[in-house]
C-alpha positions as CSV (number, residue, x, y, z in Angstrom):
1,M,122.4,79.3,95.5
2,K,121.9,82.7,97.1
3,S,122.5,83.2,100.8
4,K,120.1,85.2,102.9
5,N,120.3,86.9,106.3
6,I,117.2,86.8,108.6
7,A,116.6,89.0,111.6
8,I,114.2,88.3,114.4
9,A,112.7,90.6,117.1
10,G,110.3,89.9,120.0
11,E,110.0,89.8,123.7
12,I,110.6,86.4,125.4
13,T,107.0,85.1,125.2
14,P,106.3,86.3,121.6
15,S,109.7,85.0,120.6
16,K,108.5,81.5,121.4
17,T,106.2,81.9,118.4
18,I,109.2,82.6,116.1
19,I,111.6,79.9,117.4
20,P,109.7,76.9,115.8
21,I,109.8,78.8,112.5
22,I,113.6,79.4,112.8
23,E,114.1,75.7,113.8
24,K,112.1,74.6,110.7
25,L,114.0,76.9,108.4
26,R,117.3,75.6,109.8
27,E,116.1,72.0,109.3
28,R,115.1,72.6,105.7
29,D,118.3,74.5,105.0
30,N,120.3,71.5,106.3
31,E,118.3,69.2,104.0
32,G,118.7,71.5,101.0
33,K,115.0,72.0,100.8
34,L,115.0,75.8,100.6
35,S,115.5,77.9,97.5
36,F,118.2,79.8,99.3
37,K,120.9,79.2,102.0
38,I,120.7,80.7,105.4
39,N,123.8,82.8,106.1
40,K,123.0,84.3,109.4
41,I,120.1,84.7,111.8
42,I,120.4,87.9,113.8
43,G,118.4,88.5,117.0
44,L,117.3,91.9,118.2
45,Y,116.7,91.9,121.9
46,H,115.2,94.2,124.6
47,G,117.0,93.6,127.9
48,E,119.3,90.8,129.2
49,A,116.5,88.1,129.7
50,S,115.5,88.5,126.0
51,R,119.1,88.3,124.9
52,D,119.6,85.1,126.9
53,F,116.6,83.5,125.4
54,L,117.4,84.4,121.8
55,E,121.1,83.7,121.8
56,P,121.0,79.9,121.4
57,Y,119.0,80.4,118.1
58,C,120.9,83.2,116.6
59,D,124.4,83.7,115.1
60,E,124.5,87.3,116.3
61,T,122.5,89.4,118.7
62,Y,122.1,93.2,119.1
63,S,120.5,95.3,121.8
64,I,117.8,97.6,120.7
65,G,117.0,99.0,124.1
66,E,115.8,98.2,127.5
67,G,112.3,97.3,128.6
68,R,110.5,100.1,130.5
69,R,107.5,98.2,131.8
70,G,106.3,99.8,135.0
71,K,108.5,102.9,134.6
72,K,106.8,106.2,134.5
73,N,108.2,108.8,132.2
74,S,106.8,112.2,130.9
75,A,105.5,112.2,127.4
76,G,108.6,114.1,126.2
77,K,111.0,111.7,127.9
78,L,109.1,108.7,126.5
79,A,109.2,110.1,123.0
80,Y,112.9,110.7,123.3
81,L,113.5,107.1,124.6
82,I,111.4,105.6,121.8
83,S,113.2,107.6,119.2
84,K,116.5,106.5,120.7
85,D,115.5,102.8,120.6
86,I,114.3,103.2,116.9
87,L,117.7,104.5,116.1
88,K,119.3,101.5,117.9
89,S,117.1,99.1,115.9
90,F,118.1,101.0,112.7
91,N,121.8,100.7,113.5
92,A,121.4,97.0,114.4
93,L,119.8,96.3,111.0
94,K,121.8,98.7,108.8
95,G,124.7,97.3,106.8
96,K,124.0,93.7,107.6
97,D,122.3,92.8,104.3
98,I,119.2,91.7,106.1
99,D,116.8,90.0,103.7
100,L,113.8,89.6,106.1
101,L,112.8,90.6,109.5
102,I,110.5,88.3,111.4
103,T,108.6,89.7,114.4
104,A,105.9,88.6,116.8
105,G,103.9,90.2,119.6
106,N,103.1,93.8,120.0
107,A,105.7,95.1,122.4
108,G,107.7,98.2,121.9
109,D,110.7,96.4,120.7
110,V,108.7,94.8,117.9
111,R,107.2,98.1,116.7
112,K,110.6,99.9,116.8
113,A,112.1,97.1,114.8
114,I,109.3,97.3,112.2
115,V,109.7,101.1,111.8
116,A,113.5,100.7,111.4
117,A,113.0,97.9,108.8
118,N,110.5,100.1,106.9
119,I,113.1,102.9,106.7
120,L,115.7,100.5,105.4
121,N,113.2,98.8,103.0
122,I,113.7,95.4,104.7
123,P,110.7,93.1,104.1
124,V,108.8,92.2,107.4
125,L,106.9,89.1,108.3
126,H,104.8,89.6,111.4
127,I,103.3,86.7,113.3
128,E,100.3,87.9,115.2
129,Q,98.6,85.8,117.8
130,D,96.2,88.5,119.2
131,I,94.5,90.5,116.5
132,Y,93.0,92.9,119.0
133,N,96.4,94.4,119.6
134,P,97.0,97.9,118.2
135,I,97.9,97.4,114.5
136,E,99.1,100.9,113.4
137,V,102.7,99.7,113.1
138,I,102.1,96.0,112.7
139,S,100.0,96.8,109.6
140,Q,103.2,98.1,108.0
141,A,104.6,94.5,107.8
142,N,104.7,93.1,104.3
143,L,102.9,90.0,105.5
144,V,100.9,89.4,108.7
145,T,99.9,85.9,109.8
146,V,96.9,85.1,112.1
147,P,95.8,81.9,113.7
148,S,92.3,81.6,112.2
149,I,90.2,82.5,109.2
150,E,87.9,84.5,111.5
151,Y,90.8,86.6,112.6
152,K,91.9,87.1,109.0
153,E,88.4,88.3,108.1
154,Y,88.3,90.6,111.2
155,L,91.5,92.4,110.1
156,E,90.4,92.7,106.5
157,K,87.0,94.0,107.5
158,N,87.9,96.4,110.3
159,Y,91.3,97.7,109.0
160,N,91.1,96.9,105.3
161,L,94.3,95.0,105.5
162,K,95.2,93.0,102.3
163,N,98.4,91.3,103.5
164,V,96.9,88.8,106.0
165,V,97.4,85.0,105.8
166,D,95.6,82.5,108.0
167,I,98.1,79.8,109.3
168,D,95.4,77.9,111.2
169,G,97.1,77.8,114.6
170,Y,99.6,79.0,117.1
171,P,103.3,78.4,116.4
172,M,104.1,78.9,120.1
173,A,102.2,75.7,120.9
174,K,104.8,73.9,118.8
175,Y,107.6,75.5,120.8
176,V,106.0,74.2,124.1
177,D,105.5,70.8,122.6
178,N,109.1,70.7,121.4
179,Y,110.3,71.9,124.8
180,I,108.5,69.0,126.5
181,K,109.6,66.4,124.0
182,G,113.2,67.6,124.3
183,Y,113.2,66.4,127.9
184,N,113.9,70.0,129.1
185,L,111.4,69.9,131.9
186,I,112.6,69.7,135.5
187,D,111.6,66.3,137.0
188,K,108.4,66.5,139.0
189,D,109.9,64.7,141.9
190,E,112.7,67.3,142.1
191,I,110.1,70.1,142.4
192,Y,108.0,68.1,144.9
193,G,111.0,67.5,147.1
194,E,112.3,71.1,146.9
195,Y,109.0,72.7,147.9
196,G,107.7,69.9,150.2
197,M,104.4,69.5,148.4
198,K,103.4,66.8,145.9
199,E,100.1,68.3,144.8
200,F,99.8,72.1,144.4
201,V,98.1,74.9,142.7
202,L,100.4,77.1,140.6
203,V,99.5,80.8,140.7
204,V,101.1,83.0,138.1
205,L,101.1,86.8,138.7
206,G,101.2,88.2,135.2
207,G,100.6,91.4,133.4
208,D,96.8,91.5,133.9
209,L,97.2,92.4,137.6
210,K,97.9,95.7,139.4
211,D,99.7,96.0,142.7
212,D,96.4,96.5,144.5
213,D,95.2,93.1,143.2
214,I,97.9,91.0,144.8
215,E,96.6,91.0,148.4
216,P,93.0,90.1,147.5
217,L,94.3,87.4,145.1
218,I,96.4,85.9,147.8
219,R,93.4,85.9,150.2
220,A,91.3,84.2,147.6
221,V,94.0,81.5,147.1
222,E,94.3,81.0,150.9
223,E,90.6,80.4,151.0
224,L,91.1,77.3,148.9
225,N,92.9,75.8,151.8
226,L,95.3,73.9,149.4
227,K,99.0,73.8,148.8
228,A,100.0,76.5,146.4
229,L,103.1,77.9,144.8
230,I,103.0,81.6,143.6
231,A,105.2,82.6,140.7
232,P,105.7,86.4,141.3
233,Y,106.9,86.9,137.7
234,R,106.1,90.6,137.1
235,F,105.8,91.6,140.8
236,D,108.5,92.0,143.5
237,R,109.0,88.7,145.3
238,D,109.5,90.3,148.7
239,M,106.3,92.3,148.4
240,V,104.3,89.2,147.5
241,S,105.9,87.1,150.3
242,E,105.0,89.7,152.9
243,L,101.3,89.4,151.9
244,V,101.2,85.6,152.4
245,L,99.6,84.5,155.7
246,S,99.0,80.8,155.1
247,P,101.7,78.1,155.6
248,N,100.2,76.3,152.7
249,I,101.5,78.9,150.3
250,K,105.1,79.4,149.1
251,V,106.5,82.1,146.8
252,L,108.8,80.9,144.1
253,P,112.0,82.8,143.0
254,Q,111.4,85.8,140.7
255,Y,111.7,83.9,137.5
256,V,111.5,80.1,137.2
257,D,110.9,77.6,134.4
258,L,107.2,78.0,134.4
259,L,106.7,75.1,132.0
260,S,108.2,72.7,134.5
261,F,106.0,74.0,137.3
262,M,102.9,73.8,135.1
263,N,103.8,70.2,134.3
264,A,104.1,69.4,138.0
265,A,101.0,71.4,139.2
266,S,97.6,69.9,139.7
267,H,95.8,73.2,138.8
268,L,96.7,76.6,137.4
269,I,95.4,80.1,138.3
270,Y,96.9,82.8,136.2
271,A,96.5,86.5,135.3
272,A,98.2,86.7,131.9
273,G,97.5,86.7,128.2
274,M,98.2,84.6,125.2
275,G,101.4,82.9,126.2
276,L,100.2,81.3,129.3
277,T,96.8,80.4,127.8
278,I,98.6,78.5,125.0
279,E,100.8,76.8,127.5
280,A,97.8,75.8,129.6
281,G,96.2,74.4,126.6
282,V,99.2,72.3,125.6
283,F,99.5,70.9,129.2
284,N,95.7,70.4,129.4
285,I,95.9,71.5,133.0
286,P,92.7,72.5,134.8
287,S,92.9,76.3,134.9
288,L,91.3,79.6,135.9
289,K,92.2,82.8,134.0
290,I,91.8,85.9,136.0
291,E,89.9,88.6,134.2
292,G,92.3,91.3,132.9
293,F,92.1,94.9,131.8
294,H,91.0,93.9,128.2
295,K,87.6,92.2,127.9
296,T,88.3,91.8,124.2
297,H,91.6,89.9,123.7
298,G,92.9,87.0,121.8
299,S,93.7,85.2,124.9
300,V,90.1,85.5,126.1
301,D,88.9,84.0,122.8
302,L,91.4,81.1,123.1
303,A,90.5,80.5,126.8
304,K,86.9,80.2,125.9
305,E,87.8,77.8,123.1
306,L,89.8,75.7,125.6
307,N,87.0,75.9,128.2
308,I,89.1,77.8,130.7
309,P,86.9,79.9,132.9
310,I,87.6,83.6,133.1
311,V,86.9,84.9,136.6
312,K,87.1,87.9,138.8
313,I,89.4,87.6,141.8
314,D,86.6,87.2,144.3
315,E,85.1,84.5,142.2
316,I,88.1,82.2,142.4
317,P,87.1,80.0,145.4
318,I,83.7,79.1,143.9
319,A,85.0,78.7,140.3
320,F,87.8,76.5,141.6
321,E,85.4,74.0,143.0
322,N,84.0,73.4,139.6
323,L,87.3,72.6,138.0
324,P,88.0,69.0,137.1
325,D,90.9,67.1,138.8
326,Q,94.2,66.7,136.9
């Protein structure tokens, strides 16, 4: 039986979409239910956090660059850096007999990996959760999966894609479910004890916010007059802490196990996209999604499907009153 090498690429949150597929492939490989044997799974990562996430699931990992979120570069410098990272992706894939590259998400690392795979004639399977993402590079994948028949028809109609398959759901939800069932969550009482609050609102500052949004958001949360924990996530923790005036609100460390805090929280307010929306759905936690830059977005569709209100920052106090209790 022939052995095959598989490479995966994606930022941390999109990679949660790939992991259940890798786990299922490993399981079927161990049971002899594949038409091939898995030789190696190789992870392509952007930054140390991505490496740390992928390493447990991969036999080898290779850097394909560093994230540049929030960094301002001239057009010429940016073109140089992108070309440099494409070369890194090319070198990471070259000479390793890769039979398939699996990608997810629409971050730069994914697009660079797809370009490099195309140059090397490596087949690409791309798992897309948000079909409104730019598809110029993603469309170069040999096969693109989407979570619904409506999304399949959208890509076929608007972009004339012929390589789209509906998989009827979000693989990332399986990752979250497995994480919970694997007893990986921090015990609720441990969180309650550490932060001195048994019932709290979790506020996640994700990529749908600008620096100028943080202060009005904190004021809106303070207006609730409830205990709250803020996960700064993409924003500097010290900057966020300096803006907090209420003793009811505490700011978490820069990065925490958000799934554990979502499990312990009574309610969720978040400014982020598909990943957190899927997680909110799995936990079935009463939530508000803060309106982001993109009015048309896969996470907006999913939030509406899950009955998660999408609100402006100044609408939070009134909208929160209408949320059900946990």
